[in-house]
ZARO-994665 format. One record per atom (N, C-alpha, C, CB): atom name; residue number from 1; x, y, z; chain. Coordinates in pm, whole numbers. Each point is the difference from the previous one (the first is absolute). Last residue first. Glycine has a CB too. Example, Ala and Ser with C-alpha at 12.3 -4.5 7.8 and 13.67 -1.06 7.14 Angstrom:
# residues 2
SITE, name, resi, east, north, up, chain
SITE, N, 2, 1285, -225, 708, A
SITE, CA, 2, 82, 119, 6, A
SITE, C, 2, -77, 109, 73, A
SITE, CB, 2, 118, -63, -215, A
SITE, N, 1, -89, -509, 208, A
SITE, CA, 1, -89, 119, 0, A
SITE, C, 1, 90, 120, 0, A
SITE, CB, 1, -189, -117, 125, A
END
This chain:
# residues 93
SITE, name, resi, east, north, up, chain
SITE, N, 93, 110, 3725, 1626, A
SITE, CA, 93, -93, 98, -60, A
SITE, C, 93, 19, 137, 61, A
SITE, CB, 93, -165, -182, -44, A
SITE, N, 92, 379, -352, -25, A
SITE, CA, 92, 30, 128, 64, A
SITE, C, 92, -85, 103, -72, A
SITE, CB, 92, 239, -68, 66, A
SITE, N, 91, -351, -477, -6, A
SITE, CA, 91, 41, 111, -86, A
SITE, C, 91, 40, 118, 88, A
SITE, CB, 91, -156, -77, -187, A
SITE, N, 90, 15, -503, 182, A
SITE, CA, 90, 34, 124, 70, A
SITE, C, 90, 55, 102, -99, A
SITE, CB, 90, 48, -129, 211, A
SITE, N, 89, -386, -354, -181, A
SITE, CA, 89, 101, 80, -67, A
SITE, C, 89, 28, 125, 81, A
SITE, CB, 89, -71, -90, -223, A
SITE, N, 88, -187, -414, 196, A
SITE, CA, 88, 32, 96, 105, A
SITE, C, 88, 120, 78, -52, A
SITE, CB, 88, -89, -150, 192, A
SITE, N, 87, -323, -224, -382, A
SITE, CA, 87, 121, 80, -17, A
SITE, C, 87, 14, 94, 119, A
SITE, CB, 87, -18, -13, -252, A
SITE, N, 86, -350, -310, 75, A
SITE, CA, 86, 101, -53, 91, A
SITE, C, 86, 136, 68, -20, A
SITE, CB, 86, -122, -219, -1, A
SITE, N, 85, -323, 315, -197, A
SITE, CA, 85, 109, -48, -85, A
SITE, C, 85, 114, -61, 80, A
SITE, CB, 85, -61, 175, -164, A
SITE, N, 84, -316, -17, 400, A
SITE, CA, 84, -61, -65, -115, A
SITE, C, 84, 110, -61, -89, A
SITE, CB, 84, -196, 163, 8, A
SITE, N, 83, 307, 108, 370, A
SITE, CA, 83, -33, -139, 34, A
SITE, C, 83, -61, -75, -118, A
SITE, CB, 83, -36, 72, 235, A
SITE, N, 82, 366, 352, -159, A
SITE, CA, 82, -105, -38, -95, A
SITE, C, 82, -31, -147, 23, A
SITE, CB, 82, 74, 175, -173, A
SITE, N, 81, 198, 270, 413, A
SITE, CA, 81, -34, -142, 14, A
SITE, C, 81, -122, -27, -88, A
SITE, CB, 81, 93, -11, 239, A
SITE, N, 80, 320, 397, -201, A
SITE, CA, 80, -134, -31, -50, A
SITE, C, 80, -20, -150, 12, A
SITE, CB, 80, 1, 199, -161, A
SITE, N, 79, 336, 214, 391, A
SITE, CA, 79, -23, -138, -40, A
SITE, C, 79, -142, -12, -51, A
SITE, CB, 79, 168, -87, 169, A
SITE, N, 78, 194, 516, -106, A
SITE, CA, 78, -138, -47, -5, A
SITE, C, 78, -2, -145, -48, A
SITE, CB, 78, -84, 234, -44, A
SITE, N, 77, 437, 180, 252, A
SITE, CA, 77, -12, -135, -56, A
SITE, C, 77, -146, -42, 13, A
SITE, CB, 77, 241, -60, 61, A
SITE, N, 76, -57, 586, -115, A
SITE, CA, 76, -32, -109, 92, A
SITE, C, 76, -5, -133, -74, A
SITE, CB, 76, -130, 160, 144, A
SITE, N, 75, 402, 356, -187, A
SITE, CA, 75, -117, -74, -45, A
SITE, C, 75, -26, -112, 101, A
SITE, CB, 75, 46, 56, -246, A
SITE, N, 74, 339, 272, 196, A
SITE, CA, 74, -118, 51, 71, A
SITE, C, 74, -129, -61, -55, A
SITE, CB, 74, 122, 215, 46, A
SITE, N, 73, 345, -326, -159, A
SITE, CA, 73, -77, 79, -96, A
SITE, C, 73, -130, 56, 60, A
SITE, CB, 73, 97, -141, -181, A
SITE, N, 72, 210, -132, 435, A
SITE, CA, 72, 88, 94, -70, A
SITE, C, 72, -78, 92, -93, A
SITE, CB, 72, 182, -168, 14, A
SITE, N, 71, -410, -183, 213, A
SITE, CA, 71, 45, 104, 93, A
SITE, C, 71, 84, 106, -70, A
SITE, CB, 71, -5, -167, 185, A
SITE, N, 70, -131, -212, -434, A
SITE, CA, 70, -115, 85, 34, A
SITE, C, 70, 41, 114, 92, A
SITE, CB, 70, -152, -198, -26, A
SITE, N, 69, 474, -130, -81, A
SITE, CA, 69, -32, 83, -117, A
SITE, C, 69, -114, 97, 32, A
SITE, CB, 69, 77, -186, -152, A
SITE, N, 68, 24, -131, 479, A
SITE, CA, 68, 108, 97, -10, A
SITE, C, 68, -25, 96, -117, A
SITE, CB, 68, 161, -167, 100, A
SITE, N, 67, -455, -188, -54, A
SITE, CA, 67, -21, 93, 110, A
SITE, C, 67, 108, 109, -3, A
SITE, CB, 67, -106, -183, 138, A
SITE, N, 66, 138, -176, -443, A
SITE, CA, 66, -110, 90, -35, A
SITE, C, 66, -21, 106, 108, A
SITE, CB, 66, -108, -185, -131, A
SITE, N, 65, 431, -148, 213, A
SITE, CA, 65, 41, 84, -113, A
SITE, C, 65, -109, 100, -37, A
SITE, CB, 65, 143, -187, -85, A
SITE, N, 64, -244, -131, 419, A
SITE, CA, 64, 105, 91, 47, A
SITE, C, 64, 44, 95, -111, A
SITE, CB, 64, 78, -176, 162, A
SITE, N, 63, -386, -169, -271, A
SITE, CA, 63, -60, 109, 76, A
SITE, C, 63, 105, 99, 48, A
SITE, CB, 63, -184, -154, 71, A
SITE, N, 62, 335, -234, -285, A
SITE, CA, 62, -70, 87, -95, A
SITE, C, 62, -60, 120, 72, A
SITE, CB, 62, -50, -198, -147, A
SITE, N, 61, 245, -133, 413, A
SITE, CA, 61, 103, 70, -78, A
SITE, C, 61, -64, 97, -98, A
SITE, CB, 61, 152, -198, 23, A
SITE, N, 60, -439, -82, 223, A
SITE, CA, 60, 64, 100, 88, A
SITE, C, 60, 103, 82, -77, A
SITE, CB, 60, -36, -151, 199, A
SITE, N, 59, -164, -215, -416, A
SITE, CA, 59, -93, 112, 11, A
SITE, C, 59, 55, 110, 90, A
SITE, CB, 59, -191, -157, -37, A
SITE, N, 58, 439, -243, 2, A
SITE, CA, 58, -1, 70, -128, A
SITE, C, 58, -90, 123, 5, A
SITE, CB, 58, 44, -217, -116, A
SITE, N, 57, -38, -66, 501, A
SITE, CA, 57, 127, 70, -22, A
SITE, C, 57, 2, 80, -131, A
SITE, CB, 57, 111, -180, 130, A
SITE, N, 56, -588, 109, 93, A
SITE, CA, 56, 112, -93, -24, A
SITE, C, 56, 123, 81, -40, A
SITE, CB, 56, -160, -187, -70, A
SITE, N, 55, -211, 413, 394, A
SITE, CA, 55, 24, -38, -139, A
SITE, C, 55, 111, -104, -10, A
SITE, CB, 55, -75, 227, -73, A
SITE, N, 54, -85, 14, 476, A
SITE, CA, 54, -91, -107, -40, A
SITE, C, 54, 22, -51, -143, A
SITE, CB, 54, -164, 98, 157, A
SITE, N, 53, 406, 275, 47, A
SITE, CA, 53, 30, -123, 75, A
SITE, C, 53, -83, -118, -46, A
SITE, CB, 53, 59, 141, 194, A
SITE, N, 52, -135, 305, -359, A
SITE, CA, 52, 114, -66, -64, A
SITE, C, 52, 32, -133, 69, A
SITE, CB, 52, 91, 224, -66, A
SITE, N, 51, -416, 70, 249, A
SITE, CA, 51, -50, -70, -118, A
SITE, C, 51, 110, -83, -65, A
SITE, CB, 51, -167, 183, -37, A
SITE, N, 50, 275, 97, 401, A
SITE, CA, 50, -82, -113, 44, A
SITE, C, 50, -49, -82, -119, A
SITE, CB, 50, -70, 131, 201, A
SITE, N, 49, 317, 265, -287, A
SITE, CA, 49, 83, -98, 70, A
SITE, C, 49, -77, -123, 43, A
SITE, CB, 49, 140, 186, 77, A
SITE, N, 48, -382, 182, -290, A
SITE, CA, 48, 99, -66, -86, A
SITE, C, 48, 76, -111, 73, A
SITE, CB, 48, 23, 215, -125, A
SITE, N, 47, -521, -74, 249, A
SITE, CA, 47, 132, 54, 33, A
SITE, C, 47, 104, -85, -73, A
SITE, CB, 47, -79, 85, 228, A
SITE, N, 46, -418, -27, -426, A
SITE, CA, 46, 78, -81, 94, A
SITE, C, 46, 133, 69, 25, A
SITE, CB, 46, -111, -214, -80, A
SITE, N, 45, -431, 292, -147, A
SITE, CA, 45, 138, 44, 20, A
SITE, C, 45, 64, -88, 107, A
SITE, CB, 45, -59, 239, -65, A
SITE, N, 44, -376, -267, -327, A
SITE, CA, 44, 51, -21, 135, A
SITE, C, 44, 140, 58, 9, A
SITE, CB, 44, -140, -209, 29, A
SITE, N, 43, -343, 214, -358, A
SITE, CA, 43, 140, 38, 16, A
SITE, C, 43, 37, -18, 147, A
SITE, CB, 43, -12, 166, -195, A
SITE, N, 42, -392, -384, -162, A
SITE, CA, 42, 40, 68, 123, A
SITE, C, 42, 149, 24, 2, A
SITE, CB, 42, -192, -105, 122, A
SITE, N, 41, -136, -167, -413, A
SITE, CA, 41, 8, 141, -35, A
SITE, C, 41, 30, 84, 125, A
SITE, CB, 41, -162, -37, -190, A
SITE, N, 40, 129, -458, 127, A
SITE, CA, 40, -74, 76, 101, A
SITE, C, 40, -15, 147, -35, A
SITE, CB, 40, 83, -160, 169, A
SITE, N, 39, 163, -126, -457, A
SITE, CA, 39, -130, -66, 19, A
SITE, C, 39, -88, 78, 97, A
SITE, CB, 39, 109, -221, -45, A
SITE, N, 38, 344, 365, -33, A
SITE, CA, 38, -90, 21, -114, A
SITE, C, 38, -139, -57, 25, A
SITE, CB, 38, 198, -5, -150, A
SITE, N, 37, 172, 204, 489, A
SITE, CA, 37, -66, -129, -21, A
SITE, C, 37, -103, 18, -110, A
SITE, CB, 37, 37, -73, 242, A
SITE, N, 36, 428, 346, -83, A
SITE, CA, 36, -133, 12, -59, A
SITE, C, 36, -50, -140, -28, A
SITE, CB, 36, 52, 228, -102, A
SITE, N, 35, 342, 21, 436, A
SITE, CA, 35, -50, -121, -66, A
SITE, C, 35, -139, 31, -54, A
SITE, CB, 35, 136, -154, 153, A
SITE, N, 34, 348, 429, 33, A
SITE, CA, 34, -143, -3, -22, A
SITE, C, 34, -36, -127, -78, A
SITE, CB, 34, -11, 253, 2, A
SITE, N, 33, 414, -70, 364, A
SITE, CA, 33, -24, -53, -134, A
SITE, C, 33, -151, -16, -11, A
SITE, CB, 33, 228, -122, -13, A
SITE, N, 32, 95, 457, 351, A
SITE, CA, 32, -110, -90, -35, A
SITE, C, 32, 16, -57, -140, A
SITE, CB, 32, -149, 129, 152, A
SITE, N, 31, 376, 216, 166, A
SITE, CA, 31, 65, -129, -25, A
SITE, C, 31, -104, -106, -33, A
SITE, CB, 31, 188, 63, 155, A
SITE, N, 30, -256, 398, -9, A
SITE, CA, 30, 45, 4, -139, A
SITE, C, 30, 74, -129, -36, A
SITE, CB, 30, 16, 251, 11, A
SITE, N, 29, -410, -43, 369, A
SITE, CA, 29, 112, -89, -31, A
SITE, C, 29, 36, 14, -146, A
SITE, CB, 29, -70, -162, 180, A
SITE, N, 28, -308, 370, 22, A
SITE, CA, 28, 122, 76, 28, A
SITE, C, 28, 124, -81, -35, A
SITE, CB, 28, -120, 123, 182, A
SITE, N, 27, -372, -178, -427, A
SITE, CA, 27, 85, -46, 109, A
SITE, C, 27, 118, 95, 20, A
SITE, CB, 27, -68, -238, -48, A
SITE, N, 26, -244, 290, -305, A
SITE, CA, 26, -81, 11, 122, A
SITE, C, 26, 83, -40, 123, A
SITE, CB, 26, -210, -47, -133, A
SITE, N, 25, 365, 11, -327, A
SITE, CA, 25, 24, 129, 64, A
SITE, C, 25, -84, 22, 126, A
SITE, CB, 25, 57, 89, -223, A
SITE, N, 24, -113, -483, -47, A
SITE, CA, 24, 138, 4, 50, A
SITE, C, 24, 24, 128, 81, A
SITE, CB, 24, 76, -137, -199, A
SITE, N, 23, -484, 99, -31, A
SITE, CA, 23, 3, -90, 115, A
SITE, C, 23, 139, 2, 65, A
SITE, CB, 23, -177, -145, -107, A
SITE, N, 22, 131, 383, -291, A
SITE, CA, 22, -86, 62, 101, A
SITE, C, 22, 4, -82, 129, A
SITE, CB, 22, -150, 94, -181, A
SITE, N, 21, 365, -268, -197, A
SITE, CA, 21, 75, 109, 62, A
SITE, C, 21, -81, 71, 108, A
SITE, CB, 21, 124, 31, -214, A
SITE, N, 20, -342, -366, -28, A
SITE, CA, 20, 112, -61, 72, A
SITE, C, 20, 80, 108, 71, A
SITE, CB, 20, 12, -188, -168, A
SITE, N, 19, -354, 323, -121, A
SITE, CA, 19, -54, -53, 126, A
SITE, C, 19, 111, -63, 84, A
SITE, CB, 19, -222, -41, -111, A
SITE, N, 18, 337, 190, -319, A
SITE, CA, 18, -37, 116, 83, A
SITE, C, 18, -53, -45, 136, A
SITE, CB, 18, -52, 131, -207, A
SITE, N, 17, 153, -465, -120, A
SITE, CA, 17, 120, 62, 58, A
SITE, C, 17, -34, 121, 89, A
SITE, CB, 17, 128, -78, -200, A
SITE, N, 16, -418, -237, -79, A
SITE, CA, 16, -4, 6, 147, A
SITE, C, 16, 112, 82, 63, A
SITE, CB, 16, -106, -220, -8, A
SITE, N, 15, 30, 138, -479, A
SITE, CA, 15, -132, 27, 56, A
SITE, C, 15, 1, 21, 151, A
SITE, CB, 15, -93, -134, -183, A
SITE, N, 14, 490, 17, -64, A
SITE, CA, 14, -49, 129, -49, A
SITE, C, 14, -132, 39, 66, A
SITE, CB, 14, 115, -42, -219, A
SITE, N, 13, 52, -389, 304, A
SITE, CA, 13, 77, 104, 71, A
SITE, C, 13, -47, 138, -43, A
SITE, CB, 13, 199, -153, 18, A
SITE, N, 12, -375, -208, -251, A
SITE, CA, 12, -55, 5, 136, A
SITE, C, 12, 70, 109, 80, A
SITE, CB, 12, -56, -246, -9, A
SITE, N, 11, 225, 149, -414, A
SITE, CA, 11, -129, 70, -12, A
SITE, C, 11, -65, 15, 138, A
SITE, CB, 11, -31, -91, -234, A
SITE, N, 10, 417, -163, 215, A
SITE, CA, 10, 34, 140, -24, A
SITE, C, 10, -126, 84, -16, A
SITE, CB, 10, 215, -72, -109, A
SITE, N, 9, -268, -389, 149, A
SITE, CA, 9, 45, 57, 128, A
SITE, C, 9, 40, 146, -16, A
SITE, CB, 9, 78, -227, 71, A
SITE, N, 8, -210, -21, -453, A
SITE, CA, 8, -115, 7, 92, A
SITE, C, 8, 40, 65, 133, A
SITE, CB, 8, -96, -207, -108, A
SITE, N, 7, 441, 127, -213, A
SITE, CA, 7, -94, 107, -38, A
SITE, C, 7, -118, 11, 95, A
SITE, CB, 7, 67, -36, -236, A
SITE, N, 6, 335, -275, 219, A
SITE, CA, 6, -32, 87, 113, A
SITE, C, 6, -107, 103, -31, A
SITE, CB, 6, 231, -32, 76, A
SITE, N, 5, -67, -280, -402, A
SITE, CA, 5, -34, -82, 116, A
SITE, C, 5, -49, 86, 115, A
SITE, CB, 5, 169, -169, -71, A
SITE, N, 4, -6, 387, -311, A
SITE, CA, 4, -127, -67, -30, A
SITE, C, 4, -46, -85, 117, A
SITE, CB, 4, 59, -2, -243, A
SITE, N, 3, 366, 212, 274, A
SITE, CA, 3, -109, 97, 3, A
SITE, C, 3, -134, -67, -23, A
SITE, CB, 3, 156, 176, -82, A
SITE, N, 2, 248, -432, 46, A
SITE, CA, 2, -44, 28, 136, A
SITE, C, 2, -119, 95, 3, A
SITE, CB, 2, 233, -38, 78, A
SITE, N, 1, -116, -310, -475, A
SITE, CA, 1, 27, 138, 34, A
SITE, C, 1, -60, 29, 138, A
SITE, CB, 1, 2, 68, -245, A
END
């Protein structure tokens, strides 16, 4: 079940989403994707177009769909990097 696999990340999102939006809103840019580094407990922002260039083809396709969904619903794309579990997941929040 996807929910069980993602529970740690969904719980993390619940705990950080306000800070993510606060950081996102500090910029005048609205073409950002946000990255949360679990190990460092830090939030980073990247310009969508530049960040997308560094991804592999499959990840680019996923990001394009999520970014479009986020824009249409006035939300943002949040990546979570979990170095302990070696996972890199993205969500629209």
